[in-house]
C-alpha angles and dihedrals in degrees: 000000000000117000117210091203094068116101117246115220118205118218111256114257120238132000132315127244089255091053091050090053091049093050092048096046093049090063098028109035118203144085117315112235100179144349123203132174114218121175106310097344140076115217111209116192114203134178115208125219088258091057100254115141117218132185113208121194115212123190104243093214104041102023090232118150106243099181141347112200126185119222129201119265 
């Protein structure tokens, strides 16, 4: 029997912070320095074994990599 008094929880839209990190590190291996969510993107900052810092933008809804940019050491 279905009760109409029970709350209905909608599934969260998009990906989690942990999923964004996983997506970024699969393509850009290294140590994660920071993860920030801004607007509709996660920005994942990674330092590679060679010391290069990269900021990877991940679409917070689809999980698609929008951009991976290398920064100077």
